A tleap script that builds the chain and sets N, CA, C and O, in Angstrom:
source leaprc.protein.ff14SB
mol = sequence {
  NMET ARG GLU LEU ALA LEU SER LEU PHE VAL
  ILE GLY ALA VAL PRO PHE ALA THR GLY ILE
  VAL TYR TYR LEU VAL ASP GLY HIE ARG THR
  GLY VAL LEU PHE ARG LYS LYS LEU PRO TRP
  PHE PRO ILE ILE ALA ALA GLY TRP ALA LEU
  GLY ALA THR GLY VAL ILE ILE GLY MET VAL
  SER SER GLY GLN LEU GLY PRO CARG
}
set mol.1.N position { -182.273 -72.528 -39.309 }
set mol.1.CA position { -181.303 -71.616 -38.302 }
set mol.1.C position { -180.327 -72.915 -37.616 }
set mol.1.O position { -179.102 -72.877 -37.502 }
set mol.2.N position { -181.096 -73.880 -37.265 }
set mol.2.CA position { -179.725 -74.591 -36.240 }
set mol.2.C position { -178.635 -74.616 -36.968 }
set mol.2.O position { -177.680 -74.069 -36.417 }
set mol.3.N position { -178.392 -75.146 -38.223 }
set mol.3.CA position { -177.220 -74.725 -39.069 }
set mol.3.C position { -175.936 -73.490 -38.495 }
set mol.3.O position { -174.868 -73.489 -37.884 }
set mol.4.N position { -176.954 -72.445 -39.213 }
set mol.4.CA position { -176.204 -71.176 -38.836 }
set mol.4.C position { -176.228 -71.070 -37.295 }
set mol.4.O position { -175.618 -70.001 -37.327 }
set mol.5.N position { -176.379 -71.233 -36.226 }
set mol.5.CA position { -176.090 -71.382 -34.433 }
set mol.5.C position { -174.936 -72.187 -34.385 }
set mol.5.O position { -173.923 -71.795 -33.807 }
set mol.6.N position { -175.039 -73.815 -35.219 }
set mol.6.CA position { -173.925 -74.202 -34.672 }
set mol.6.C position { -172.671 -73.957 -35.944 }
set mol.6.O position { -171.646 -74.606 -35.738 }
set mol.7.N position { -172.675 -73.529 -36.570 }
set mol.7.CA position { -171.736 -72.526 -37.494 }
set mol.7.C position { -171.165 -71.182 -36.422 }
set mol.7.O position { -170.015 -71.090 -35.991 }
set mol.8.N position { -171.970 -70.493 -36.226 }
set mol.8.CA position { -171.283 -69.228 -35.196 }
set mol.8.C position { -170.754 -69.872 -34.165 }
set mol.8.O position { -169.879 -69.306 -33.510 }
set mol.9.N position { -171.187 -71.192 -33.823 }
set mol.9.CA position { -170.729 -71.473 -32.206 }
set mol.9.C position { -169.194 -71.813 -32.876 }
set mol.9.O position { -168.304 -70.999 -33.121 }
set mol.10.N position { -169.186 -73.007 -33.048 }
set mol.10.CA position { -167.526 -73.134 -33.252 }
set mol.10.C position { -166.816 -72.084 -34.238 }
set mol.10.O position { -165.656 -72.013 -33.831 }
set mol.11.N position { -166.944 -71.389 -35.145 }
set mol.11.CA position { -166.287 -70.296 -35.374 }
set mol.11.C position { -166.252 -68.790 -34.438 }
set mol.11.O position { -165.785 -67.694 -34.751 }
set mol.12.N position { -166.909 -69.216 -33.247 }
set mol.12.CA position { -166.794 -67.960 -31.800 }
set mol.12.C position { -165.634 -68.910 -31.193 }
set mol.12.O position { -164.571 -68.399 -30.838 }
set mol.13.N position { -165.881 -70.468 -31.066 }
set mol.13.CA position { -165.624 -71.516 -29.935 }
set mol.13.C position { -163.830 -71.541 -30.191 }
set mol.13.O position { -163.005 -71.207 -29.341 }
set mol.14.N position { -163.599 -71.912 -31.256 }
set mol.14.CA position { -162.166 -72.084 -31.587 }
set mol.14.C position { -160.881 -70.624 -31.490 }
set mol.14.O position { -159.739 -70.670 -31.031 }
set mol.15.N position { -161.270 -69.996 -31.816 }
set mol.15.CA position { -160.329 -68.163 -31.683 }
set mol.15.C position { -160.479 -68.366 -29.934 }
set mol.15.O position { -159.514 -68.362 -29.169 }
set mol.16.N position { -162.042 -68.553 -29.488 }
set mol.16.CA position { -162.011 -68.169 -27.624 }
set mol.16.C position { -161.573 -69.437 -27.112 }
set mol.16.O position { -161.755 -69.491 -25.895 }
set mol.17.N position { -161.098 -70.404 -27.562 }
set mol.17.CA position { -160.010 -71.472 -27.170 }
set mol.17.C position { -158.485 -71.337 -26.913 }
set mol.17.O position { -157.679 -71.446 -25.989 }
set mol.18.N position { -158.536 -71.005 -28.400 }
set mol.18.CA position { -157.281 -70.596 -29.123 }
set mol.18.C position { -156.624 -69.865 -28.504 }
set mol.18.O position { -155.618 -70.296 -27.940 }
set mol.19.N position { -157.009 -68.455 -28.414 }
set mol.19.CA position { -156.354 -67.123 -27.326 }
set mol.19.C position { -155.995 -67.704 -25.696 }
set mol.19.O position { -154.900 -67.464 -25.189 }
set mol.20.N position { -157.019 -68.455 -25.001 }
set mol.20.CA position { -157.233 -68.725 -23.805 }
set mol.20.C position { -155.628 -69.607 -23.528 }
set mol.20.O position { -154.746 -69.469 -22.681 }
set mol.21.N position { -155.767 -70.338 -24.454 }
set mol.21.CA position { -155.014 -71.200 -23.933 }
set mol.21.C position { -153.382 -70.275 -24.778 }
set mol.21.O position { -152.391 -70.529 -24.094 }
set mol.22.N position { -153.148 -69.646 -25.626 }
set mol.22.CA position { -152.108 -68.969 -26.036 }
set mol.22.C position { -151.750 -68.425 -24.903 }
set mol.22.O position { -150.629 -68.691 -24.469 }
set mol.23.N position { -152.849 -67.312 -23.981 }
set mol.23.CA position { -151.981 -66.558 -23.066 }
set mol.23.C position { -151.515 -67.848 -21.484 }
set mol.23.O position { -150.680 -67.703 -20.591 }
set mol.24.N position { -152.350 -68.829 -21.716 }
set mol.24.CA position { -151.737 -69.268 -20.460 }
set mol.24.C position { -150.633 -70.210 -20.606 }
set mol.24.O position { -149.775 -70.149 -19.726 }
set mol.25.N position { -150.417 -71.399 -21.893 }
set mol.25.CA position { -148.543 -71.150 -22.293 }
set mol.25.C position { -147.690 -69.992 -21.859 }
set mol.25.O position { -146.893 -70.052 -20.923 }
set mol.26.N position { -147.956 -68.733 -22.744 }
set mol.26.CA position { -147.380 -67.718 -22.695 }
set mol.26.C position { -147.202 -67.162 -20.964 }
set mol.26.O position { -146.217 -66.756 -20.347 }
set mol.27.N position { -148.310 -67.319 -20.656 }
set mol.27.CA position { -148.087 -66.890 -19.435 }
set mol.27.C position { -147.237 -68.248 -18.420 }
set mol.27.O position { -146.474 -68.038 -17.477 }
set mol.28.N position { -147.427 -68.870 -18.669 }
set mol.28.CA position { -146.215 -70.228 -17.884 }
set mol.28.C position { -145.024 -69.570 -18.849 }
set mol.28.O position { -144.442 -68.587 -18.389 }
set mol.29.N position { -144.819 -69.829 -19.540 }
set mol.29.CA position { -143.812 -69.403 -19.984 }
set mol.29.C position { -142.699 -68.327 -19.751 }
set mol.29.O position { -141.493 -68.573 -19.779 }
set mol.30.N position { -143.266 -67.095 -19.517 }
set mol.30.CA position { -142.878 -65.929 -19.373 }
set mol.30.C position { -142.913 -65.285 -17.910 }
set mol.30.O position { -142.231 -64.348 -17.495 }
set mol.31.N position { -143.814 -65.976 -17.286 }
set mol.31.CA position { -143.787 -65.207 -15.942 }
set mol.31.C position { -145.201 -64.200 -15.503 }
set mol.31.O position { -145.880 -64.065 -14.486 }
set mol.32.N position { -145.195 -63.569 -16.975 }
set mol.32.CA position { -146.595 -62.204 -17.132 }
set mol.32.C position { -147.331 -63.014 -18.206 }
set mol.32.O position { -147.136 -63.395 -19.361 }
set mol.33.N position { -148.644 -63.116 -16.880 }
set mol.33.CA position { -149.719 -63.333 -17.619 }
set mol.33.C position { -150.398 -62.823 -18.835 }
set mol.33.O position { -150.930 -63.517 -19.702 }
set mol.34.N position { -150.280 -60.903 -18.782 }
set mol.34.CA position { -150.780 -60.509 -19.898 }
set mol.34.C position { -149.834 -59.279 -20.178 }
set mol.34.O position { -149.531 -58.313 -19.478 }
set mol.35.N position { -149.478 -59.661 -21.450 }
set mol.35.CA position { -148.200 -58.724 -21.950 }
set mol.35.C position { -148.891 -57.889 -23.181 }
set mol.35.O position { -149.532 -58.262 -24.163 }
set mol.36.N position { -148.486 -56.598 -22.705 }
set mol.36.CA position { -149.754 -55.601 -23.741 }
set mol.36.C position { -148.569 -55.792 -25.236 }
set mol.36.O position { -148.599 -54.800 -25.965 }
set mol.37.N position { -147.978 -56.480 -25.519 }
set mol.37.CA position { -147.672 -56.591 -27.006 }
set mol.37.C position { -148.355 -57.637 -27.805 }
set mol.37.O position { -148.449 -57.615 -29.032 }
set mol.38.N position { -148.922 -58.745 -26.857 }
set mol.38.CA position { -150.510 -59.529 -27.765 }
set mol.38.C position { -151.599 -59.027 -27.993 }
set mol.38.O position { -152.316 -58.243 -27.371 }
set mol.39.N position { -151.692 -59.666 -29.175 }
set mol.39.CA position { -152.722 -58.908 -29.734 }
set mol.39.C position { -154.434 -59.943 -29.512 }
set mol.39.O position { -155.500 -59.879 -30.125 }
set mol.40.N position { -153.976 -60.793 -28.376 }
set mol.40.CA position { -155.064 -61.783 -28.514 }
set mol.40.C position { -156.611 -61.485 -27.880 }
set mol.40.O position { -157.554 -62.276 -27.878 }
set mol.41.N position { -156.587 -60.277 -27.410 }
set mol.41.CA position { -157.081 -60.159 -26.145 }
set mol.41.C position { -158.404 -59.741 -27.033 }
set mol.41.O position { -159.364 -60.100 -26.351 }
set mol.42.N position { -158.925 -59.084 -28.371 }
set mol.42.CA position { -159.652 -59.388 -29.555 }
set mol.42.C position { -160.448 -60.046 -30.296 }
set mol.42.O position { -161.515 -60.249 -30.874 }
set mol.43.N position { -159.133 -60.341 -29.915 }
set mol.43.CA position { -159.451 -62.219 -31.000 }
set mol.43.C position { -160.659 -62.940 -30.114 }
set mol.43.O position { -161.688 -63.464 -30.541 }
set mol.44.N position { -160.190 -62.795 -28.706 }
set mol.44.CA position { -160.337 -63.540 -27.468 }
set mol.44.C position { -162.176 -63.174 -27.154 }
set mol.44.O position { -163.065 -63.935 -26.773 }
set mol.45.N position { -162.216 -61.669 -27.514 }
set mol.45.CA position { -163.516 -61.264 -26.971 }
set mol.45.C position { -164.262 -61.090 -28.427 }
set mol.45.O position { -165.010 -60.114 -28.482 }
set mol.46.N position { -164.183 -61.745 -29.389 }
set mol.46.CA position { -164.729 -61.222 -30.628 }
set mol.46.C position { -165.101 -63.340 -31.052 }
set mol.46.O position { -165.943 -64.110 -31.513 }
set mol.47.N position { -163.849 -63.276 -30.500 }
set mol.47.CA position { -164.785 -65.257 -30.527 }
set mol.47.C position { -165.802 -65.684 -29.263 }
set mol.47.O position { -166.724 -66.488 -29.404 }
set mol.48.N position { -165.526 -65.110 -28.195 }
set mol.48.CA position { -166.870 -65.274 -27.345 }
set mol.48.C position { -168.355 -64.179 -27.550 }
set mol.48.O position { -169.458 -64.187 -27.003 }
set mol.49.N position { -167.939 -63.590 -28.254 }
set mol.49.CA position { -169.146 -62.728 -28.813 }
set mol.49.C position { -169.689 -63.668 -29.647 }
set mol.49.O position { -170.810 -64.130 -29.433 }
set mol.50.N position { -168.630 -64.186 -31.097 }
set mol.50.CA position { -169.445 -65.229 -32.006 }
set mol.50.C position { -170.187 -66.164 -31.370 }
set mol.50.O position { -171.402 -65.999 -31.475 }
set mol.51.N position { -169.580 -67.713 -30.329 }
set mol.51.CA position { -169.978 -68.298 -30.000 }
set mol.51.C position { -171.446 -67.965 -29.062 }
set mol.51.O position { -172.560 -68.472 -29.192 }
set mol.52.N position { -171.030 -67.053 -28.213 }
set mol.52.CA position { -172.606 -66.381 -27.599 }
set mol.52.C position { -174.138 -66.281 -28.516 }
set mol.52.O position { -175.320 -66.547 -28.298 }
set mol.53.N position { -173.242 -65.682 -29.752 }
set mol.53.CA position { -174.317 -65.640 -30.745 }
set mol.53.C position { -175.130 -66.974 -31.453 }
set mol.53.O position { -176.128 -67.303 -32.094 }
set mol.54.N position { -174.345 -67.282 -31.047 }
set mol.54.CA position { -174.330 -69.235 -31.797 }
set mol.54.C position { -175.420 -69.708 -30.968 }
set mol.54.O position { -176.514 -70.061 -31.408 }
set mol.55.N position { -175.116 -69.700 -29.892 }
set mol.55.CA position { -175.569 -70.142 -28.679 }
set mol.55.C position { -177.141 -69.419 -28.677 }
set mol.55.O position { -178.028 -70.249 -28.876 }
set mol.56.N position { -177.601 -68.064 -28.493 }
set mol.56.CA position { -178.254 -67.894 -28.287 }
set mol.56.C position { -179.532 -68.186 -29.486 }
set mol.56.O position { -180.754 -68.101 -29.363 }
set mol.57.N position { -178.425 -68.673 -31.020 }
set mol.57.CA position { -179.264 -67.838 -31.885 }
set mol.57.C position { -180.272 -69.902 -31.783 }
set mol.57.O position { -181.473 -70.172 -31.796 }
set mol.58.N position { -179.334 -70.606 -31.717 }
set mol.58.CA position { -179.759 -72.219 -31.394 }
set mol.58.C position { -180.744 -72.197 -30.130 }
set mol.58.O position { -181.627 -73.048 -30.014 }
set mol.59.N position { -180.562 -71.264 -29.265 }
set mol.59.CA position { -181.528 -71.549 -27.990 }
set mol.59.C position { -183.431 -70.493 -28.574 }
set mol.59.O position { -184.633 -70.343 -28.354 }
set mol.60.N position { -182.686 -70.254 -29.087 }
set mol.60.CA position { -184.620 -68.998 -29.991 }
set mol.60.C position { -185.145 -69.936 -30.959 }
set mol.60.O position { -186.367 -70.058 -31.043 }
set mol.61.N position { -184.288 -70.693 -31.785 }
set mol.61.CA position { -184.614 -71.883 -32.688 }
set mol.61.C position { -185.012 -72.894 -32.207 }
set mol.61.O position { -185.779 -73.505 -32.950 }
set mol.62.N position { -184.731 -73.550 -30.836 }
set mol.62.CA position { -185.300 -75.047 -30.655 }
set mol.62.C position { -186.390 -74.587 -29.856 }
set mol.62.O position { -186.989 -75.522 -29.325 }
set mol.63.N position { -186.952 -73.186 -29.533 }
set mol.63.CA position { -187.785 -72.921 -28.096 }
set mol.63.C position { -187.518 -72.621 -27.324 }
set mol.63.O position { -188.322 -72.104 -26.549 }
set mol.64.N position { -185.969 -72.772 -26.980 }
set mol.64.CA position { -185.675 -72.781 -25.276 }
set mol.64.C position { -186.022 -71.339 -24.658 }
set mol.64.O position { -186.283 -71.051 -23.490 }
set mol.65.N position { -185.937 -70.417 -25.942 }
set mol.65.CA position { -185.165 -68.800 -25.779 }
set mol.65.C position { -186.420 -68.211 -26.384 }
set mol.65.O position { -186.669 -68.545 -27.542 }
set mol.66.N position { -187.356 -67.272 -25.686 }
set mol.66.CA position { -188.250 -66.496 -26.101 }
set mol.66.C position { -189.489 -67.142 -25.622 }
set mol.66.O position { -189.773 -67.994 -24.780 }
set mol.67.N position { -190.106 -66.427 -26.463 }
set mol.67.CA position { -192.143 -66.040 -25.981 }
set mol.67.C position { -192.768 -67.553 -25.842 }
set mol.67.O position { -192.664 -68.292 -26.821 }
set mol.68.N position { -193.191 -67.869 -25.066 }
set mol.68.CA position { -194.073 -69.101 -24.995 }
set mol.68.C position { -195.347 -68.531 -25.053 }
set mol.68.O position { -196.347 -69.249 -25.019 }
savepdb mol mol.pdb
quit
Protein backbone atom coordinates (compact mmCIF):
# COMPACT_ATOMS: atom_id res chain seq x y z
CA UNK A 1 0.00 0.00 0.00
CA UNK A 2 2.90 2.34 0.72
CA UNK A 3 4.28 1.75 -2.79
CA UNK A 4 0.91 2.68 -4.30
CA UNK A 5 0.80 5.86 -2.24
CA UNK A 6 4.31 6.87 -3.23
CA UNK A 7 3.65 6.10 -6.90
CA UNK A 8 0.45 8.13 -6.95
CA UNK A 9 2.17 11.02 -5.20
CA UNK A 10 5.07 11.08 -7.67
CA UNK A 11 2.80 10.61 -10.70
CA UNK A 12 0.65 13.49 -9.46
CA UNK A 13 3.40 15.81 -8.26
CA UNK A 14 5.35 15.85 -11.53
CA UNK A 15 2.58 17.25 -13.78
CA UNK A 16 1.41 19.56 -10.99
CA UNK A 17 4.86 21.11 -10.55
CA UNK A 18 5.52 21.16 -14.30
CA UNK A 19 2.25 22.95 -14.98
CA UNK A 20 2.84 25.56 -12.29
CA UNK A 21 6.39 26.25 -13.51
CA UNK A 22 5.20 26.42 -17.13
CA UNK A 23 2.48 28.95 -16.23
CA UNK A 24 4.96 31.08 -14.27
CA UNK A 25 7.60 31.03 -17.03
CA UNK A 26 4.99 31.77 -19.71
CA UNK A 27 3.51 34.54 -17.59
CA UNK A 28 6.93 36.09 -17.11
CA UNK A 29 7.63 35.84 -20.84
CA UNK A 30 4.30 37.18 -22.13
CA UNK A 31 3.09 39.32 -19.24
CA UNK A 32 -0.22 37.40 -19.10
CA UNK A 33 -0.36 34.73 -16.42
CA UNK A 34 -3.31 32.65 -17.68
CA UNK A 35 -3.86 32.51 -21.42
CA UNK A 36 -6.92 30.66 -22.65
CA UNK A 37 -5.09 28.69 -25.33
CA UNK A 38 -2.86 26.86 -22.85
CA UNK A 39 -4.43 23.53 -21.77
CA UNK A 40 -2.37 23.19 -18.59
CA UNK A 41 -5.09 23.84 -16.01
CA UNK A 42 -6.69 20.36 -16.33
CA UNK A 43 -3.23 18.80 -16.12
CA UNK A 44 -2.47 20.77 -12.94
CA UNK A 45 -5.83 19.82 -11.42
CA UNK A 46 -5.41 16.13 -12.28
CA UNK A 47 -1.85 16.14 -10.91
CA UNK A 48 -3.05 17.73 -7.68
CA UNK A 49 -5.82 15.14 -7.35
CA UNK A 50 -3.43 12.23 -7.91
CA UNK A 51 -0.89 13.65 -5.49
CA UNK A 52 -3.55 14.25 -2.83
CA UNK A 53 -4.86 10.71 -3.30
CA UNK A 54 -1.36 9.36 -2.78
CA UNK A 55 -0.94 11.39 0.40
CA UNK A 56 -4.29 10.24 1.80
CA UNK A 57 -3.59 6.58 0.97
CA UNK A 58 -0.19 6.91 2.63
CA UNK A 59 -1.70 8.44 5.75
CA UNK A 60 -4.40 5.76 5.98
CA UNK A 61 -1.96 2.90 5.44
CA UNK A 62 0.45 4.20 8.08
CA UNK A 63 -2.28 4.70 10.66
CA UNK A 64 -2.10 8.50 10.79
CA UNK A 65 -5.62 8.93 9.43
CA UNK A 66 -8.72 6.90 10.14
CA UNK A 67 -10.41 5.27 13.11
CA UNK A 68 -8.36 4.78 16.24
